[in-house]
KOLZADO-302087 format. One record per residue (C-alpha): residue number from 1; x, y, z. Coordinates in steps of 0.001 Angstrom, whole numbers, plus 500000, padded with zeros to 6 digits. Layout:
% residues N
<r NUM; <X; Y; Z>>
...
END
This chain:
% residues 362
<r 1; <198366; 184958; 152271>>
<r 2; <198374; 189006; 152454>>
<r 3; <196244; 190060; 149413>>
<r 4; <195630; 193692; 150333>>
<r 5; <197728; 195030; 147597>>
<r 6; <195565; 193524; 144987>>
<r 7; <192473; 193954; 146712>>
<r 8; <193126; 197542; 146561>>
<r 9; <193730; 197789; 142999>>
<r 10; <191550; 195094; 141289>>
<r 11; <188160; 194028; 141984>>
<r 12; <187247; 190619; 143648>>
<r 13; <185919; 188738; 140704>>
<r 14; <189247; 189790; 138925>>
<r 15; <191528; 188359; 141472>>
<r 16; <189591; 185100; 141521>>
<r 17; <189855; 184657; 138071>>
<r 18; <193426; 185454; 137771>>
<r 19; <194056; 182713; 140664>>
<r 20; <192262; 180281; 138766>>
<r 21; <193915; 180872; 135820>>
<r 22; <197273; 180318; 137751>>
<r 23; <196075; 177269; 139538>>
<r 24; <195036; 176088; 136498>>
<r 25; <198101; 176419; 134594>>
<r 26; <200224; 174632; 137237>>
<r 27; <197681; 171680; 137236>>
<r 28; <197527; 171634; 133491>>
<r 29; <201303; 171825; 132985>>
<r 30; <201964; 169052; 135294>>
<r 31; <199227; 167021; 134653>>
<r 32; <200609; 166874; 130933>>
<r 33; <203974; 165895; 131882>>
<r 34; <202831; 163412; 134401>>
<r 35; <200400; 161756; 132210>>
<r 36; <198032; 162102; 135223>>
<r 37; <194810; 160210; 134184>>
<r 38; <192326; 158454; 136653>>
<r 39; <191033; 156292; 133569>>
<r 40; <194334; 154798; 132871>>
<r 41; <195137; 154156; 136759>>
<r 42; <191762; 152554; 137075>>
<r 43; <191772; 150073; 134311>>
<r 44; <195461; 149308; 135374>>
<r 45; <194069; 148716; 139032>>
<r 46; <191463; 146417; 137752>>
<r 47; <193783; 144247; 135362>>
<r 48; <195799; 143881; 138514>>
<r 49; <198761; 145763; 137174>>
<r 50; <200476; 147909; 139755>>
<r 51; <202497; 150236; 137584>>
<r 52; <203363; 153559; 136368>>
<r 53; <200049; 155170; 135909>>
<r 54; <198935; 153911; 139248>>
<r 55; <201614; 155314; 140816>>
<r 56; <201322; 158552; 138967>>
<r 57; <197480; 158774; 140194>>
<r 58; <198561; 157632; 143847>>
<r 59; <201098; 160852; 143971>>
<r 60; <198605; 163198; 142969>>
<r 61; <196078; 162235; 144974>>
<r 62; <198385; 161806; 148194>>
<r 63; <199757; 165445; 147566>>
<r 64; <196320; 166625; 147074>>
<r 65; <194997; 164971; 150774>>
<r 66; <198408; 165806; 152557>>
<r 67; <198791; 169420; 151472>>
<r 68; <195031; 170130; 152147>>
<r 69; <194938; 168604; 155578>>
<r 70; <198260; 170448; 156743>>
<r 71; <196643; 173646; 155753>>
<r 72; <193338; 172834; 157471>>
<r 73; <195511; 171883; 160565>>
<r 74; <197539; 175077; 160411>>
<r 75; <194322; 176988; 160109>>
<r 76; <194832; 178306; 156629>>
<r 77; <191484; 176805; 155174>>
<r 78; <188515; 176620; 156859>>
<r 79; <187448; 173245; 155640>>
<r 80; <184086; 173456; 156943>>
<r 81; <183166; 176384; 155084>>
<r 82; <183659; 174460; 151564>>
<r 83; <180712; 173926; 149656>>
<r 84; <180896; 169943; 150103>>
<r 85; <181052; 170406; 153773>>
<r 86; <178550; 173447; 154432>>
<r 87; <175426; 172430; 152686>>
<r 88; <173643; 168968; 152286>>
<r 89; <175028; 166955; 149515>>
<r 90; <173435; 164269; 147382>>
<r 91; <174452; 160488; 148429>>
<r 92; <172105; 159209; 145584>>
<r 93; <173755; 161393; 143262>>
<r 94; <177092; 160536; 144243>>
<r 95; <176715; 156861; 143728>>
<r 96; <174607; 157100; 140457>>
<r 97; <176720; 159966; 138956>>
<r 98; <180132; 158194; 139866>>
<r 99; <178820; 155253; 138318>>
<r 100; <177637; 157289; 134885>>
<r 101; <180971; 159216; 135076>>
<r 102; <183106; 155972; 135416>>
<r 103; <181276; 154468; 132441>>
<r 104; <181907; 157673; 130499>>
<r 105; <185313; 158066; 131246>>
<r 106; <186098; 154586; 129762>>
<r 107; <184271; 155400; 126678>>
<r 108; <185748; 158837; 126060>>
<r 109; <188970; 157493; 127134>>
<r 110; <189464; 160185; 129609>>
<r 111; <188087; 161917; 132324>>
<r 112; <187119; 165645; 131990>>
<r 113; <190449; 167096; 133156>>
<r 114; <192248; 164372; 131057>>
<r 115; <190317; 165700; 128088>>
<r 116; <191066; 169175; 128636>>
<r 117; <194669; 168349; 129073>>
<r 118; <194726; 166651; 125686>>
<r 119; <192818; 169213; 123941>>
<r 120; <195477; 171804; 124347>>
<r 121; <198288; 169082; 122865>>
<r 122; <196155; 169116; 119528>>
<r 123; <193906; 166165; 120249>>
<r 124; <190759; 167117; 118429>>
<r 125; <188965; 164004; 119773>>
<r 126; <189580; 165227; 123050>>
<r 127; <188585; 168806; 122326>>
<r 128; <185052; 167733; 120491>>
<r 129; <184667; 165400; 123352>>
<r 130; <185123; 168120; 126224>>
<r 131; <182749; 170411; 123918>>
<r 132; <180034; 167759; 124207>>
<r 133; <180997; 167185; 128282>>
<r 134; <180452; 171049; 128841>>
<r 135; <177112; 171301; 126782>>
<r 136; <175783; 168575; 128715>>
<r 137; <177044; 169713; 132270>>
<r 138; <175424; 173056; 131349>>
<r 139; <171998; 171437; 130312>>
<r 140; <172231; 169358; 133597>>
<r 141; <173009; 172688; 135852>>
<r 142; <170572; 174969; 134364>>
<r 143; <168993; 173597; 131595>>
<r 144; <166778; 170654; 130323>>
<r 145; <168452; 168041; 132144>>
<r 146; <167953; 170025; 135662>>
<r 147; <164667; 168488; 136616>>
<r 148; <165951; 164925; 136091>>
<r 149; <169590; 165704; 138033>>
<r 150; <167519; 167389; 140821>>
<r 151; <164948; 164184; 141305>>
<r 152; <168037; 161775; 141340>>
<r 153; <169678; 164017; 143760>>
<r 154; <166971; 164408; 145821>>
<r 155; <166561; 160817; 146517>>
<r 156; <168984; 160569; 149373>>
<r 157; <170903; 163382; 150818>>
<r 158; <173662; 163947; 153751>>
<r 159; <170977; 165709; 155739>>
<r 160; <169683; 162180; 156299>>
<r 161; <172866; 161095; 158026>>
<r 162; <173855; 164108; 159667>>
<r 163; <176202; 165913; 157404>>
<r 164; <178943; 165046; 154728>>
<r 165; <181844; 165556; 157055>>
<r 166; <183655; 161865; 157132>>
<r 167; <186407; 163157; 159545>>
<r 168; <183281; 163941; 162097>>
<r 169; <181527; 160684; 161439>>
<r 170; <184212; 158653; 162353>>
<r 171; <185491; 160697; 165082>>
<r 172; <189168; 161007; 163557>>
<r 173; <191677; 163363; 164982>>
<r 174; <194251; 165451; 162837>>
<r 175; <197244; 163071; 163451>>
<r 176; <194967; 159851; 162210>>
<r 177; <194039; 162139; 158972>>
<r 178; <197429; 163194; 158241>>
<r 179; <198522; 159391; 158804>>
<r 180; <195841; 158342; 156475>>
<r 181; <197365; 160664; 153660>>
<r 182; <200904; 159601; 154090>>
<r 183; <199590; 155895; 153716>>
<r 184; <198541; 156697; 150195>>
<r 185; <201798; 158575; 149648>>
<r 186; <203720; 155743; 150892>>
<r 187; <201642; 153474; 148554>>
<r 188; <202453; 155515; 145201>>
<r 189; <206416; 155286; 146471>>
<r 190; <206231; 151517; 146621>>
<r 191; <204514; 151113; 143507>>
<r 192; <206668; 153789; 141686>>
<r 193; <210079; 151945; 142935>>
<r 194; <208716; 148621; 141577>>
<r 195; <207402; 149986; 138308>>
<r 196; <210736; 152291; 137943>>
<r 197; <208175; 155402; 137542>>
<r 198; <210599; 158245; 136244>>
<r 199; <211421; 160705; 138834>>
<r 200; <209968; 163647; 136924>>
<r 201; <206897; 162130; 136305>>
<r 202; <206461; 161428; 139837>>
<r 203; <207463; 164754; 140651>>
<r 204; <205209; 166268; 137933>>
<r 205; <202248; 164138; 139644>>
<r 206; <202700; 165641; 142934>>
<r 207; <202574; 169122; 141519>>
<r 208; <199354; 168328; 139624>>
<r 209; <198186; 167377; 143313>>
<r 210; <199461; 170404; 145128>>
<r 211; <197500; 172716; 143085>>
<r 212; <194313; 171269; 144734>>
<r 213; <195461; 172879; 148447>>
<r 214; <197009; 175834; 146360>>
<r 215; <193360; 176451; 145391>>
<r 216; <191844; 175969; 148633>>
<r 217; <194595; 178466; 150195>>
<r 218; <194119; 180961; 147579>>
<r 219; <190135; 181018; 147690>>
<r 220; <190266; 180928; 151379>>
<r 221; <192665; 183788; 151714>>
<r 222; <190734; 185889; 149516>>
<r 223; <187461; 184916; 151485>>
<r 224; <188874; 186057; 154608>>
<r 225; <190063; 189376; 153143>>
<r 226; <187226; 190324; 150772>>
<r 227; <184328; 192610; 151292>>
<r 228; <181968; 190412; 149435>>
<r 229; <181180; 186774; 150344>>
<r 230; <183367; 184428; 148559>>
<r 231; <182901; 180596; 148110>>
<r 232; <186295; 178852; 149132>>
<r 233; <186728; 175978; 146645>>
<r 234; <189487; 173590; 145183>>
<r 235; <189709; 172427; 141283>>
<r 236; <186836; 170926; 139421>>
<r 237; <185790; 170785; 136196>>
<r 238; <182375; 170043; 135560>>
<r 239; <180750; 173280; 136773>>
<r 240; <183777; 175754; 135376>>
<r 241; <183480; 174093; 131981>>
<r 242; <179864; 174659; 131861>>
<r 243; <180357; 178241; 132966>>
<r 244; <183085; 178826; 130554>>
<r 245; <180902; 177736; 127854>>
<r 246; <178481; 180369; 128820>>
<r 247; <180949; 182908; 129105>>
<r 248; <181969; 182347; 125248>>
<r 249; <178047; 182057; 124313>>
<r 250; <176779; 184764; 126572>>
<r 251; <179581; 187167; 127982>>
<r 252; <176902; 189657; 129352>>
<r 253; <175329; 187005; 131614>>
<r 254; <178545; 185530; 132973>>
<r 255; <180405; 186477; 136003>>
<r 256; <184034; 186252; 136640>>
<r 257; <185102; 183834; 139403>>
<r 258; <187497; 181340; 140197>>
<r 259; <185992; 178575; 137969>>
<r 260; <185925; 180672; 135094>>
<r 261; <189775; 181207; 135142>>
<r 262; <190654; 177680; 135946>>
<r 263; <189600; 175898; 132672>>
<r 264; <191491; 178551; 130344>>
<r 265; <194318; 178041; 132823>>
<r 266; <194694; 174392; 132306>>
<r 267; <194448; 174746; 128531>>
<r 268; <197423; 177227; 128836>>
<r 269; <199655; 175326; 131028>>
<r 270; <199170; 172157; 129187>>
<r 271; <199696; 173823; 125834>>
<r 272; <202903; 175321; 126962>>
<r 273; <203982; 171915; 128622>>
<r 274; <203361; 170420; 125579>>
<r 275; <205229; 172860; 123430>>
<r 276; <208161; 172828; 125408>>
<r 277; <208241; 168940; 125577>>
<r 278; <207562; 169064; 121812>>
<r 279; <204617; 166611; 122053>>
<r 280; <202277; 169185; 120290>>
<r 281; <200515; 166915; 117523>>
<r 282; <197190; 167130; 115597>>
<r 283; <194908; 164181; 116533>>
<r 284; <191630; 163270; 114731>>
<r 285; <188627; 160404; 114947>>
<r 286; <189533; 157332; 113064>>
<r 287; <185702; 156977; 112229>>
<r 288; <182187; 157267; 112788>>
<r 289; <181853; 154881; 115503>>
<r 290; <184513; 156105; 117642>>
<r 291; <183257; 159448; 117154>>
<r 292; <179750; 158126; 118775>>
<r 293; <181786; 156640; 121459>>
<r 294; <183542; 159431; 122423>>
<r 295; <180247; 161549; 122429>>
<r 296; <178427; 159347; 124526>>
<r 297; <181059; 158685; 127092>>
<r 298; <181219; 162539; 127365>>
<r 299; <177681; 163136; 127628>>
<r 300; <177617; 160761; 130434>>
<r 301; <180373; 162433; 132347>>
<r 302; <178761; 165769; 131758>>
<r 303; <175481; 164425; 133460>>
<r 304; <177255; 162333; 135688>>
<r 305; <179783; 164857; 137080>>
<r 306; <176936; 167454; 137733>>
<r 307; <174996; 164845; 139478>>
<r 308; <177792; 163639; 141538>>
<r 309; <178598; 167299; 142391>>
<r 310; <181803; 166801; 140702>>
<r 311; <184262; 165189; 138435>>
<r 312; <187094; 162597; 138817>>
<r 313; <189253; 165690; 140221>>
<r 314; <186429; 167714; 141695>>
<r 315; <185082; 164997; 143670>>
<r 316; <187650; 162181; 143355>>
<r 317; <190561; 164429; 144681>>
<r 318; <189274; 167806; 145397>>
<r 319; <186530; 166685; 147568>>
<r 320; <188189; 163964; 148888>>
<r 321; <190817; 166211; 150320>>
<r 322; <188065; 167867; 152897>>
<r 323; <187205; 164371; 153210>>
<r 324; <183378; 164664; 152101>>
<r 325; <181346; 161512; 152374>>
<r 326; <179999; 162179; 149058>>
<r 327; <183385; 162696; 147300>>
<r 328; <184517; 159407; 148701>>
<r 329; <181521; 157639; 147525>>
<r 330; <181692; 158956; 144077>>
<r 331; <185548; 158082; 143803>>
<r 332; <184380; 154530; 144810>>
<r 333; <181774; 154128; 142047>>
<r 334; <184114; 155871; 139332>>
<r 335; <186796; 153087; 140198>>
<r 336; <184409; 150249; 140327>>
<r 337; <182252; 151214; 137142>>
<r 338; <185474; 152116; 135070>>
<r 339; <186824; 148518; 135808>>
<r 340; <183527; 146763; 134947>>
<r 341; <182747; 148567; 131767>>
<r 342; <186138; 147833; 130509>>
<r 343; <185835; 144116; 131181>>
<r 344; <182491; 144462; 129618>>
<r 345; <183788; 146236; 126193>>
<r 346; <187348; 144415; 126155>>
<r 347; <187127; 141080; 128354>>
<r 348; <190199; 140720; 130788>>
<r 349; <193275; 140892; 129293>>
<r 350; <196423; 138898; 130437>>
<r 351; <198199; 140589; 133550>>
<r 352; <201340; 142681; 132008>>
<r 353; <203757; 144488; 133975>>
<r 354; <203375; 148403; 133274>>
<r 355; <206990; 149776; 134162>>
<r 356; <207360; 152236; 131531>>
<r 357; <206091; 155649; 131362>>
<r 358; <202704; 155480; 129161>>
<r 359; <201521; 158463; 126950>>
<r 360; <198390; 159564; 127644>>
<r 361; <195471; 157956; 125169>>
<r 362; <192290; 159683; 124183>>
END
């Protein structure tokens, strides 16, 4: 991607912010239309329901994996320069943070990205939960919870196992990696056919997933042409949510970058998608007890996501797309803890088919 025209006329931070906004808008719009939600997919899977919601997650996940690895294979994205692979990551943080995030996701009835998407449609429960998530994420990144996070993160790191690159650890070829990604896509197609997933919903899910390789490609292009060092990155919401919060609280101390544009981009994309599909609707809390549950869940996700090095999208999809060991640990921990938390709260319901598109809950 030749960005010479823009780099000659605009600052690099401004270009990164604009790119983050566009990638976020793409993700937000498609996520809203597809009802993309890891919580819904994880709970359906835990209950033995292989239906619409699981197929949607599989489409988004496989699109991100396949798109990213194709770009890596063609030399467009130097994955070894990604934060997840270029520096030591926390294995203990990935496991514990993933568990905390999964529990919080069930309590708050949505992961960080889902809360942001729902906030834009008028869901005040999701909006307040998202603010709690951002505050705790900021406290964990630079505030009062930072020492606690660093202590847990330092218990076991990837430096002790020789790096965070799963492909290198397993000695996989690019062909095998692409084949692995295609297996996830095939699983999504099979489940979608059986569940009769609407075609537009499936396409939208793929669109949400493709926002991840788009982000990798864009930031890699800027990094290769910019004068100043630029970190290549995909889509994540824990760090950017904390940074966006600080932008509003202390603009003078905040720097523009890809993540700063990402969060408002997702909000805008989701809002426009809901507006055109006439799905804007104000929703609030039903009582104090539910408010406490949402707040506790958001807090767990804020700390857990920062400890794990990413949220359900940041670690679970973006990190997994470059095959970071910690990302796959986090993703597994989220799925497992979400299912166990739901069983603890609600018991195991009777197995039912889920063949109809499900409107996102929060």
